[in-house]
C-alpha positions as MATLAB code, in Angstrom:
seq = 'MKRLVVLGGGESGVGTALLGKAKGYEVFLSDKGKIKEKYKEVLIHNEIEFEDEQHTESKILNADIVMKSPGIPDKAPLVKQIRENGIIVVSEIEFAAKYTNATIIGVTGSNGKTTTATLTHHILKQELDVGLSGNIGKSFAQQVLEQDYPNYVLEISSFQLDDIVDFKPHIAILLNITPDHLDRYDYKFENYIDSKFRIALNQTKDDYLIYDADDEVIADWLKSHKIQSTLLPFSLTKTIENGAYLDKEEIKITIDNNQIIMPTNNLTLEGKHNIKNQMAASTVAHLLKIRKQTIRESLENFQGVEHRLEHVLKINKVQYINDSKATNVNATYYALESMDAPTIWIVGGVDKGNNYKELFQFVNEKVKAIICLGVDNEKLMDTFGSMVDTIVETQSMSDAVKMAYKIAETGDSVLLSPACASFDLFESYEDRGRQFKDAVRNL';
ca = [
      68.464  107.823  126.148;
      68.624  110.742  128.597;
      64.744  112.661  129.014;
      64.864  116.358  128.949;
      61.518  118.237  129.233;
      61.727  121.853  128.563;
      59.333  123.973  130.384;
      57.971  127.115  128.012;
      57.451  127.341  124.378;
      58.715  130.444  123.509;
      61.845  131.588  122.319;
      64.061  130.160  124.622;
      62.745  127.506  125.392;
      62.004  126.083  121.555;
      65.557  127.056  121.065;
      66.420  124.560  124.377;
      64.624  121.382  122.535;
      65.899  121.978  119.618;
      69.337  121.823  120.900;
      68.525  119.316  123.410;
      67.446  116.758  120.417;
      70.276  117.432  118.393;
      72.468  116.552  121.396;
      70.783  112.624  121.499;
      67.966  113.779  124.171;
      64.727  112.469  124.447;
      63.157  115.980  124.226;
      59.357  116.885  125.417;
      57.886  120.290  125.281;
      55.098  121.952  127.675;
      53.433  125.058  127.922;
      50.772  125.730  130.121;
      49.924  128.676  127.750;
      49.549  128.895  124.133;
      52.283  128.282  121.904;
      52.263  130.604  118.814;
      51.876  129.218  115.564;
      55.694  130.202  114.265;
      57.099  128.051  117.533;
      54.660  124.875  116.789;
      55.507  125.063  113.231;
      59.337  124.675  114.477;
      58.509  121.783  116.686;
      55.972  120.013  114.555;
      58.677  120.379  111.317;
      61.704  118.921  113.936;
      59.759  115.930  115.058;
      59.449  117.248  118.503;
      57.231  115.810  121.101;
      54.903  118.762  122.516;
      52.090  120.076  124.316;
      50.397  123.500  125.248;
      47.403  125.195  127.377;
      48.136  122.091  130.090;
      50.676  120.335  132.022;
      50.826  116.458  132.112;
      52.970  115.522  134.700;
      53.193  111.934  134.585;
      55.586  113.604  131.412;
      57.406  115.757  133.116;
      58.449  113.887  136.453;
      60.036  111.564  134.388;
      62.527  113.892  132.944;
      66.220  113.575  133.930;
      66.730  117.408  133.582;
      63.991  120.353  133.178;
      64.973  123.447  131.671;
      62.424  126.050  132.374;
      61.245  129.093  131.292;
      62.852  132.407  133.452;
      59.409  133.174  133.238;
      57.725  130.132  135.227;
      58.454  131.495  139.128;
      60.227  128.631  141.663;
      57.080  129.293  143.492;
      55.061  127.116  140.714;
      53.766  123.963  142.674;
      54.910  121.861  139.288;
      59.043  123.375  139.782;
      58.617  122.779  143.553;
      57.360  118.915  142.631;
      59.710  118.638  139.785;
      62.891  119.884  142.810;
      61.240  117.230  145.044;
      61.898  114.657  142.998;
      65.721  115.292  142.659;
      65.271  116.078  139.106;
      67.704  118.970  138.092;
      66.254  122.821  136.854;
      68.754  125.023  134.531;
      67.940  127.850  132.737;
      68.719  127.950  128.603;
      71.823  129.615  128.957;
      73.031  126.974  131.731;
      71.623  124.101  129.125;
      73.322  125.768  125.930;
      76.613  126.667  127.464;
      77.824  123.287  127.844;
      78.002  122.905  124.343;
      80.470  125.497  123.157;
      83.641  126.778  123.871;
      82.796  130.526  122.570;
      84.414  132.952  125.268;
      81.319  134.375  126.637;
      80.461  137.902  127.644;
      77.144  138.059  130.194;
      75.524  141.492  130.704;
      73.129  141.627  133.836;
      71.664  144.879  135.737;
      68.089  146.068  136.697;
      68.779  148.636  133.999;
      70.561  149.069  130.472;
      70.809  145.646  130.160;
      69.996  145.307  126.207;
      71.158  148.771  125.719;
      74.862  147.565  127.056;
      74.307  144.197  125.528;
      73.479  145.279  121.943;
      76.130  148.351  122.302;
      78.892  145.236  123.154;
      77.917  143.560  120.416;
      78.171  146.536  117.867;
      81.456  147.301  118.453;
      82.587  143.373  118.525;
      81.218  142.267  115.278;
      83.723  144.993  113.829;
      86.581  142.946  114.131;
      85.044  139.592  115.632;
      82.646  137.120  114.610;
      80.421  137.054  117.433;
      76.534  135.951  118.263;
      73.980  138.470  120.700;
      71.416  136.452  122.945;
      70.315  135.665  125.874;
      67.230  137.883  127.074;
      67.542  139.485  123.196;
      66.822  137.865  119.878;
      67.231  134.662  118.724;
      67.755  132.145  121.456;
      71.324  131.093  122.449;
      70.552  127.566  122.271;
      69.149  127.886  118.994;
      72.777  130.223  117.681;
      74.942  127.443  119.820;
      73.347  124.845  117.225;
      73.435  126.613  114.024;
      75.951  129.156  114.269;
      78.147  128.062  116.702;
      79.779  131.916  117.126;
      83.595  132.153  118.999;
      82.006  134.584  120.858;
      78.767  135.531  122.217;
      77.681  138.984  123.998;
      74.714  137.285  126.324;
      72.176  140.053  128.218;
      71.358  137.688  131.151;
      68.438  138.352  133.375;
      68.266  137.538  137.498;
      65.811  134.502  136.729;
      68.030  133.236  134.105;
      70.741  133.384  136.401;
      68.597  131.656  139.610;
      68.995  128.646  137.321;
      72.471  128.004  136.562;
      75.062  125.592  138.196;
      78.187  125.759  136.288;
      77.641  128.778  133.800;
      80.332  130.933  133.373;
      81.073  133.836  131.110;
      84.269  135.052  130.772;
      83.983  138.993  130.610;
      80.509  139.438  133.314;
      79.208  142.731  133.310;
      77.019  144.028  136.504;
      75.336  147.381  136.109;
      73.325  148.898  138.515;
      70.962  146.452  140.979;
      67.766  148.254  142.213;
      64.853  147.185  143.478;
      62.519  145.256  140.106;
      60.953  141.879  140.340;
      60.700  141.819  144.142;
      57.309  140.265  143.936;
      59.785  136.896  142.812;
      62.324  137.439  145.206;
      60.224  137.143  148.451;
      60.338  140.779  148.976;
      63.549  140.468  150.316;
      66.010  142.961  148.010;
      68.850  141.247  149.321;
      67.304  137.482  147.970;
      67.562  139.608  144.298;
      71.358  141.523  144.890;
      72.824  137.460  145.576;
      70.616  136.363  142.089;
      72.352  139.116  140.027;
      76.180  138.599  141.838;
      75.609  134.749  140.674;
      76.666  136.171  137.160;
      79.990  136.001  139.155;
      79.565  133.178  141.057;
      81.464  130.341  138.667;
      84.289  133.061  137.589;
      87.976  132.242  138.272;
      90.879  134.687  138.759;
      91.261  134.451  134.755;
      88.073  135.588  134.162;
      86.560  139.285  134.776;
      84.092  141.090  136.280;
      83.028  144.713  134.862;
      80.916  146.300  137.524;
      79.963  150.303  138.451;
      81.735  151.590  141.494;
      79.454  154.200  141.936;
      76.139  151.781  142.588;
      76.608  151.660  146.906;
      74.944  148.443  146.533;
      77.298  146.769  144.413;
      80.099  148.429  146.480;
      78.749  146.973  149.636;
      77.985  143.787  148.411;
      81.427  143.463  147.520;
      82.918  144.827  150.556;
      81.494  141.487  152.601;
      81.865  138.900  149.930;
      84.802  137.644  148.345;
      84.825  137.132  144.602;
      87.409  135.042  142.652;
      87.140  137.078  139.346;
      89.946  140.716  138.275;
      88.102  143.167  139.203;
      87.030  146.287  136.705;
      84.801  148.721  138.193;
      83.942  151.727  136.064;
      82.482  155.335  137.774;
      81.578  159.039  137.173;
      82.595  160.209  139.785;
      86.212  158.475  141.241;
      89.469  158.024  139.541;
      90.007  154.305  138.688;
      93.548  152.722  138.362;
      91.670  149.928  136.554;
      89.074  149.797  134.506;
      86.820  153.085  133.346;
      86.363  156.165  134.664;
      85.004  159.865  133.572;
      88.027  162.251  133.331;
      86.352  165.975  132.178;
      84.770  165.074  128.887;
      86.817  161.768  128.161;
      86.208  158.352  129.317;
      89.832  157.048  130.301;
      89.733  152.935  130.552;
      93.348  151.450  131.693;
      93.617  147.662  131.654;
      97.350  146.311  132.911;
      98.771  150.029  132.184;
      97.440  149.811  128.787;
      95.116  152.736  128.806;
      92.891  154.338  125.819;
      90.560  157.540  125.828;
      87.383  158.327  124.370;
      86.194  161.767  123.759;
      82.035  161.921  125.187;
      81.522  164.570  122.629;
      80.192  162.683  119.556;
      78.405  159.685  121.158;
      74.952  159.121  120.188;
      73.613  157.846  123.275;
      72.420  160.886  125.813;
      72.305  160.999  129.836;
      74.603  159.519  131.866;
      73.014  155.988  131.999;
      74.495  155.881  128.658;
      77.947  157.276  129.485;
      78.292  154.215  131.722;
      77.025  151.699  129.519;
      79.542  153.068  127.307;
      82.104  152.449  129.887;
      81.366  148.756  130.584;
      81.263  148.172  126.613;
      84.452  149.809  125.882;
      85.901  148.206  128.468;
      85.107  144.621  127.027;
      86.025  145.942  123.610;
      89.695  146.683  125.124;
      89.498  143.706  127.046;
      89.014  141.636  123.928;
      92.028  143.331  122.015;
      89.485  145.628  119.981;
      91.632  148.632  118.243;
      90.717  152.089  119.761;
      89.993  153.902  116.505;
      86.957  150.930  115.590;
      85.477  151.113  119.568;
      85.365  155.573  118.880;
      83.677  154.931  115.411;
      81.248  152.165  116.683;
      79.938  154.189  119.785;
      79.520  157.374  117.598;
      77.431  155.384  115.120;
      75.377  153.048  117.224;
      71.580  154.140  116.391;
      70.505  152.544  120.407;
      67.616  150.185  121.146;
      64.078  150.095  120.130;
      61.422  151.057  122.629;
      64.627  152.779  124.936;
      64.801  156.700  124.598;
      63.697  156.426  121.262;
      62.735  159.268  119.403;
      59.765  158.497  117.068;
      58.357  161.554  115.353;
      58.301  165.827  115.810;
      54.488  166.929  115.345;
      53.774  170.858  115.600;
      57.379  171.525  117.453;
      56.435  168.715  120.351;
      58.802  165.278  120.327;
      57.293  162.122  121.247;
      59.951  159.531  123.268;
      59.339  155.828  123.034;
      61.049  154.737  126.659;
      58.369  151.383  126.811;
      61.410  149.232  128.086;
      61.251  151.373  131.578;
      59.170  148.656  133.186;
      60.812  149.548  136.119;
      60.909  152.911  138.801;
      64.964  153.290  138.062;
      64.903  153.250  134.603;
      62.190  156.440  134.276;
      64.133  157.808  136.515;
      66.879  157.623  133.910;
      64.895  159.082  130.720;
      63.166  161.925  133.296;
      67.012  162.915  134.294;
      67.466  162.973  130.750;
      64.474  165.613  129.649;
      65.373  168.617  128.947;
      61.964  169.882  127.979;
      58.859  170.523  129.933;
      57.117  167.019  129.537;
      54.272  165.168  129.654;
      54.688  161.815  130.960;
      52.276  158.477  130.371;
      53.296  156.584  132.882;
      51.113  153.418  134.227;
      50.643  149.508  133.749;
      51.249  147.045  136.510;
      52.422  148.254  139.721;
      55.543  145.649  141.098;
      55.527  147.384  144.616;
      56.894  150.607  143.362;
      58.505  153.374  145.129;
      57.913  156.446  143.112;
      59.736  158.750  146.246;
      62.986  159.307  143.843;
      61.081  160.602  140.813;
      59.819  163.758  142.795;
      62.610  165.785  142.127;
      62.611  165.502  138.489;
      58.703  165.490  138.040;
      58.349  168.673  140.238;
      61.557  170.182  137.901;
      60.414  168.802  134.594;
      56.695  166.997  134.376;
      53.943  169.397  133.452;
      51.130  166.452  132.732;
      50.750  163.363  134.103;
      48.688  160.550  131.775;
      48.118  158.263  133.475;
      47.530  154.650  131.587;
      46.699  151.468  133.050;
      43.700  149.021  134.665;
      44.151  150.130  137.909;
      46.050  154.303  138.478;
      44.670  154.498  141.587;
      48.258  154.382  143.352;
      49.785  156.924  140.810;
      46.746  158.813  141.128;
      47.668  159.468  144.622;
      51.212  159.597  144.690;
      51.822  162.561  142.059;
      48.172  164.179  141.605;
      48.989  167.046  143.858;
      52.452  168.014  142.378;
      51.290  168.347  138.647;
      48.096  170.316  136.996;
      47.492  168.089  135.046;
      46.497  164.329  135.824;
      44.281  162.290  133.664;
      43.377  158.724  133.527;
      43.353  156.816  130.078;
      42.735  152.721  129.257;
      44.240  152.848  125.834;
      47.215  153.954  124.234;
      45.532  156.076  121.057;
      43.817  157.795  124.287;
      46.758  158.567  125.898;
      48.657  159.780  122.788;
      45.721  161.810  121.841;
      44.958  163.468  125.575;
      48.984  164.377  125.400;
      48.557  165.991  121.950;
      45.695  168.252  123.144;
      48.008  169.090  126.431;
      51.287  169.303  124.664;
      52.706  172.964  123.340;
      55.319  174.315  121.318;
      58.190  173.451  122.726;
      57.449  170.014  124.732;
      57.895  166.434  124.929;
      55.358  163.821  125.545;
      57.534  160.800  126.989;
      55.774  156.997  127.621;
      57.905  155.682  130.636;
      55.738  153.577  132.468;
      58.209  152.620  134.987;
      56.173  149.319  135.318;
      55.318  146.200  133.560;
      52.757  145.633  130.714;
      50.673  142.857  131.103;
      47.508  144.718  131.983;
      46.545  146.103  128.417;
      49.277  144.718  126.475;
      50.705  141.631  125.136;
      54.548  142.968  126.146;
      56.388  145.970  126.605;
      57.254  145.304  122.797;
      53.330  145.574  121.756;
      53.188  148.750  124.506;
      55.923  150.843  122.134;
      54.339  149.412  118.966;
      51.127  150.749  119.782;
      52.548  153.779  121.119;
      54.801  154.492  117.743;
      51.306  153.891  115.827;
      49.187  156.587  117.739;
      51.319  158.867  117.479;
      51.645  158.097  113.532;
      48.207  158.810  113.697;
      47.642  161.944  114.841;
];
């Protein structure tokens, strides 16, 4: 009996343990932190051996295969030991994909993954039986075990791609590549770029890579590397023969001389970056032969994603916007770019080596006050102190929101778009976003 060791007792870990057990593995799950009660109950109910708040090496180093949670870095001493012992280390998507014959659509990129994956699923589910998973919702492994949909849309992070071997989506989407998580890639941007392109690593000429032709990092990489799959670029500025582009106010998508045209005037998601997300999702739908009418209606009624430029409330003619999912500078760039009112910007958290320079133009044009929300705000104060009249430090979400309420005048917007990770003051970006919404509702 082969032994599967799962490192990490979160959604992907528990899902993998369940699938592994069902497929005849002897399973052991180990988490250095505390496993949430709801996950413990599932493990106990399914008689899966586990431990938390420790790693017992003797129970781990005898594995045939190890599935590690994407949060555990390769540099961790235990992971190094596992590899030195010649044990295969895989991610959940690699493990689970072996047990399904589904058509897989994989979505990666530094920003826009969740919106694009959710939107793609929203369009496809009108006409196909399709699951949504990966970095989002119920784990892929558990869905393969319980639902086994014939199609999946997977949101995939670079950390998950680092541990693939044979994984191959039939359709891959690469939205953009901007410096993020460089702390996990020896602070070398090229390592991170290579990691993102792993989504197309195992693709053949029968598969597709949909990508942003306006992204210089992607375009340069493609010039010097050979990709087997059929390329379907999308662009806001160029005319694309095979792929998607914006022509005045219309999105035009052509695949094998079959063109569909979408007007952009009624789309629910605002901002240039969202036109790109919509192009990517619509290209998938067009490839999978979804009717044009269905694609158009789906784009017009899509509600967007929680914590991503989410309009919370209007109080005294001031709009409060939750963009807690902006955990890097580029995401905040999109948020500030889409603001059309004087903005009070709540920013800060765990800085991942951020370079704020690309935000200067928007801060000068649109931001009237900055509220720093982090344990250490020194870099923000130094960077933006001279650009705005008002810059203040706060240590809690309720203080930050109260301060914003005091400063805001009729017609302003208050934007939470942190550009940083959340772990200094919050459990997760979701926790941060919910605390923001609660604080706004309690004003």
